[in-house]
C-alpha angles and dihedrals in degrees: 000000000000091000091056090053093046091048091054091049091049092050091049094047093047090050090052090049091056104036106013109222113350102169128228096285095063121065128182128182115238123235114274091243090060093050091047095049095045091049090048091053095043107027124191116246093232098032095243122126130182100218128194115333115195116209115242117244113239 
């Protein structure tokens, strides 16, 4: 459970490094290398990850 939290913090901090503050209405996928390295540092117990989910336009 701690790895999941640390992964989310790492994703958020990396996003702020690239785009500063983007708000909750804008979402950008991170580069694959960032996902791979963050997942390597904070692995999931079962090896499953959700990945980027784009919101559908209505």
